[in-house]
C-alpha distance (Angstrom), angle and dihedral (degrees) to the residues before:
residue distance angle dihedral
M1 . . .
S2 3.65 . .
S3 3.77 115.9 .
T4 3.70 135.8 166.7
L5 3.77 123.6 -105.0
Q6 3.77 91.5 -132.4
P7 3.87 95.4 107.5
V8 3.80 90.3 49.0
Y9 3.80 92.0 52.7
E10 3.80 90.9 47.6
A11 3.81 91.1 50.2
K12 3.79 90.5 47.4
S13 3.79 92.6 52.7
A14 3.81 91.1 46.7
V15 3.82 91.1 51.4
V16 3.80 91.9 48.2
I17 3.81 90.0 51.4
L18 3.85 94.6 45.1
L19 3.83 97.5 40.4
P20 3.84 96.9 82.3
F21 3.81 90.7 47.4
T22 3.80 93.3 49.6
L23 3.81 91.1 46.4
L24 3.78 90.7 49.5
L25 3.82 91.5 46.7
S26 3.82 92.7 49.1
L27 3.83 90.4 47.2
V28 3.82 91.8 50.4
L29 3.81 91.8 47.2
S30 3.81 91.2 47.6
V31 3.80 92.3 51.3
L32 3.81 91.6 45.5
F33 3.81 93.7 51.0
A34 3.81 91.1 43.5
L35 3.82 90.2 54.2
L36 3.79 92.6 47.2
Y37 3.80 92.3 47.7
S38 3.81 93.8 46.9
Q39 3.81 90.3 48.1
K40 3.80 89.9 50.2
I41 3.80 89.6 53.1
T42 3.81 99.3 40.4
R43 3.82 99.1 44.8
P44 3.84 94.9 66.1
L45 3.80 90.8 42.3
S46 3.80 91.9 52.3
E47 3.83 89.8 48.7
I48 3.81 89.4 51.4
S49 3.81 89.5 48.9
K50 3.82 92.4 51.5
T51 3.79 91.1 47.4
T52 3.80 93.1 50.0
E53 3.82 88.7 51.5
R54 3.81 87.9 56.4
M55 3.80 89.5 46.0
K56 3.79 89.6 52.4
S57 3.80 88.4 61.0
L58 3.85 88.0 50.0
D59 3.79 95.9 -113.9
K60 3.81 102.2 172.7
S61 3.80 93.2 -154.1
A62 3.81 93.2 57.1
L63 3.80 112.1 117.3
C64 3.78 131.8 157.3
R65 3.79 105.6 -115.3
V66 3.79 95.7 -170.2
V67 3.79 106.7 129.0
T68 3.77 111.6 -177.4
G69 3.75 132.3 131.8
D70 3.79 95.4 -126.5
E71 3.80 133.8 81.7
I72 3.81 92.0 -76.6
G73 3.81 90.4 59.3
V74 3.81 90.0 49.2
L75 3.81 89.4 49.4
S76 3.81 90.3 50.4
H77 3.80 91.3 50.1
N78 3.82 91.8 48.0
I79 3.82 91.4 49.8
N80 3.82 90.1 51.7
E81 3.80 92.0 50.3
L82 3.80 91.6 46.5
Y83 3.82 91.5 50.4
E84 3.82 92.4 48.1
S85 3.80 89.0 50.2
L86 3.80 90.4 49.4
L87 3.80 92.2 50.8
A88 3.81 91.3 47.6
S89 3.81 90.9 49.9
M90 3.78 91.2 49.1
E91 3.80 90.5 50.4
N92 3.82 90.7 49.9
I93 3.80 90.4 49.5
R94 3.81 90.5 49.7
K95 3.81 91.5 50.9
E96 3.81 91.5 46.3
S97 3.81 90.4 49.1
M98 3.81 90.5 52.0
R99 3.81 90.3 48.4
V100 3.81 91.2 50.4
S101 3.82 90.7 47.8
E102 3.80 90.2 52.3
A103 3.81 90.4 48.2
E104 3.81 90.4 50.3
A105 3.80 90.9 50.3
A106 3.83 90.5 49.7
K107 3.81 90.3 49.0
I108 3.81 91.8 50.9
D109 3.82 91.1 48.3
F110 3.81 90.4 49.8
L111 3.80 92.8 49.3
R112 3.81 91.2 49.1
A113 3.80 91.8 49.7
A114 3.82 92.8 44.9
S115 3.79 90.9 47.5
H116 3.79 90.9 52.0
E117 3.79 92.0 47.1
L118 3.81 91.0 50.2
K119 3.79 94.4 45.6
T120 3.82 94.5 56.6
P121 3.86 97.0 61.1
V122 3.79 92.2 38.7
T123 3.80 90.7 52.5
A124 3.81 90.8 49.9
L125 3.81 90.5 48.2
C126 3.81 91.2 49.4
G127 3.81 89.4 52.2
M128 3.79 91.1 50.8
L129 3.81 91.9 48.2
D130 3.79 91.2 49.6
N131 3.81 89.4 51.9
M132 3.81 89.8 49.1
I133 3.78 92.0 50.2
M134 3.81 91.9 48.4
G135 3.80 90.7 45.1
I136 3.77 96.1 -120.8
G137 3.78 113.2 153.9
R138 3.81 131.3 -8.8
Y139 3.78 121.5 -61.4
């Protein structure tokens, strides 16, 4: 049951020698994986940001091409649907504006024609009244 502490001292000295290397290795690996993970997260977000800048200038070909199964992919899909809805609404407004402009033009044409048609009998009646007042002719 009695044993020497020699193996324990050897293990202790080995651990003391290897501890800085293992700490340095774990720190390097942590930084490396943190950079990779942050790049994986920021790359799709920067693509979405660039695409929304193009959408802001109403570029009809602008679409978020981020295809992932996480929340960023869902966000990309929702932005695409929102932009398509915006473009459709703008197109509907443009068509409605054209329809209203055509209706306004038709209304103006009608009022001009009606005004002309009303002016002709009124002018004739004014002429007849002037003749009556001046006593020209028999009435």
